[in-house]
C-alpha positions as CSV (number, residue, x, y, z in Angstrom):
1,Q,-6.5,15.7,10.2
2,V,-4.4,13.0,8.6
3,Q,-3.8,13.1,4.8
4,L,-2.3,10.2,2.9
5,V,-0.8,10.8,-0.5
6,E,0.1,7.8,-2.7
7,S,2.5,7.9,-5.6
8,G,4.4,5.5,-7.9
9,G,1.6,3.9,-9.9
10,A,2.3,3.4,-13.5
11,L,1.9,1.2,-16.6
12,V,4.4,-1.6,-16.4
13,Q,5.0,-4.8,-18.5
14,P,4.4,-8.2,-17.0
15,G,7.4,-9.3,-15.0
16,G,8.3,-5.8,-14.2
17,S,8.6,-3.9,-10.9
18,L,7.2,-0.9,-9.2
19,R,7.6,0.9,-5.9
20,L,4.6,2.6,-4.4
21,S,4.9,5.3,-1.7
22,C,2.4,6.7,0.7
23,A,3.3,9.8,2.7
24,A,1.2,10.7,5.7
25,S,0.7,14.1,7.3
26,G,0.3,14.6,11.0
27,S,1.9,13.0,14.0
28,I,0.2,9.6,14.4
29,F,2.1,7.6,11.7
30,S,4.5,5.9,14.1
31,S,1.6,4.7,16.3
32,S,-0.4,3.3,13.4
33,T,-0.7,0.1,11.5
34,V,-0.4,0.9,7.8
35,G,-1.6,-1.2,4.9
36,W,-1.9,-1.3,1.2
37,Y,-5.2,-2.4,-0.4
38,R,-6.3,-2.7,-4.0
39,Q,-9.5,-2.5,-5.9
40,T,-10.7,-3.3,-9.4
41,P,-14.0,-2.3,-11.0
42,G,-16.9,-4.3,-9.7
43,K,-14.9,-5.9,-6.9
44,E,-14.4,-5.2,-3.2
45,R,-11.3,-3.6,-1.9
46,E,-8.9,-6.3,-0.7
47,L,-5.9,-6.2,1.6
48,V,-2.5,-6.6,-0.1
49,A,-0.1,-6.1,2.8
50,H,0.2,-4.5,6.2
51,I,2.9,-3.5,8.6
52,T,2.3,-2.9,12.3
53,T,3.9,-0.5,14.7
54,A,6.3,-3.3,15.7
55,Y,7.2,-3.8,12.1
56,T,5.4,-7.1,11.8
57,T,4.3,-7.7,8.3
58,G,1.5,-9.6,6.7
59,Y,0.7,-10.4,3.0
60,A,-2.2,-11.7,1.0
61,D,-1.4,-15.1,-0.5
62,F,-1.6,-13.7,-4.0
63,V,1.4,-11.4,-3.4
64,K,3.6,-13.5,-1.1
65,G,7.1,-13.7,-2.3
66,R,6.6,-10.9,-4.8
67,F,5.7,-7.8,-2.8
68,T,7.4,-6.3,0.2
69,I,6.0,-3.6,2.5
70,A,8.2,-1.3,4.5
71,R,7.8,1.8,6.6
72,D,10.0,4.7,7.5
73,N,8.7,6.5,10.6
74,A,11.1,9.3,10.3
75,K,9.6,10.2,6.9
76,N,6.0,9.2,7.8
77,T,6.0,7.0,4.7
78,V,5.1,3.5,3.8
79,Y,6.3,1.7,0.7
80,L,5.2,-1.3,-1.3
81,E,7.9,-2.9,-3.5
82,M,6.2,-4.9,-6.2
83,N,8.2,-7.4,-8.2
84,S,7.2,-10.0,-10.8
85,L,4.1,-8.1,-11.6
86,K,1.2,-9.9,-13.3
87,P,-1.7,-8.6,-15.3
88,E,-4.0,-9.6,-12.5
89,D,-2.1,-7.1,-10.2
90,T,-3.7,-4.3,-12.2
91,A,-5.8,-2.2,-9.8
92,V,-6.0,1.0,-8.0
93,Y,-3.8,0.7,-4.9
94,Y,-4.8,2.5,-1.7
95,C,-2.9,3.3,1.4
96,N,-4.6,2.8,4.7
97,L,-3.6,4.1,8.2
98,Y,-5.2,2.7,11.3
99,H,-4.3,4.6,14.5
100,I,-4.1,2.0,17.3
101,Y,-5.1,4.4,20.1
102,S,-8.0,6.4,18.6
103,R,-9.0,3.5,16.3
104,S,-9.4,6.1,13.5
105,N,-9.0,4.9,10.0
106,Y,-7.7,7.0,7.1
107,W,-7.5,6.3,3.3
108,G,-5.4,7.8,0.5
109,Q,-6.9,8.7,-2.9
110,G,-5.3,5.8,-4.7
111,T,-2.8,5.3,-7.4
112,Q,-3.3,3.3,-10.6
113,V,-1.1,0.3,-11.3
114,T,-1.6,-1.3,-14.8
115,V,0.3,-4.4,-15.8
116,S,0.1,-4.9,-19.5
117,S,2.2,-5.6,-22.5
């Protein structure tokens, strides 16, 4: 069973930066696409960024140029570097792991990011 544990969420002022981390248990991390999603009350969960097994990255338009996703397969960890944060970035951020061979999908418990002065 794969477990994902996010960390790094916090209260930050507009224009500030945060780095989220998601550590995965098990042995399938390196053969998985990993993504960060976010959700606010009353809205559907939305994709923020993803990184494939080939290290190809993709970003939602609303974070392009501000957020960077990276992975460290040796540590089974994915990161989300968030810069120039805006109040509208406030959300619970979730880590997702999609194993490309079994097509299994795993979610973390989420970490709260609040951008406010």
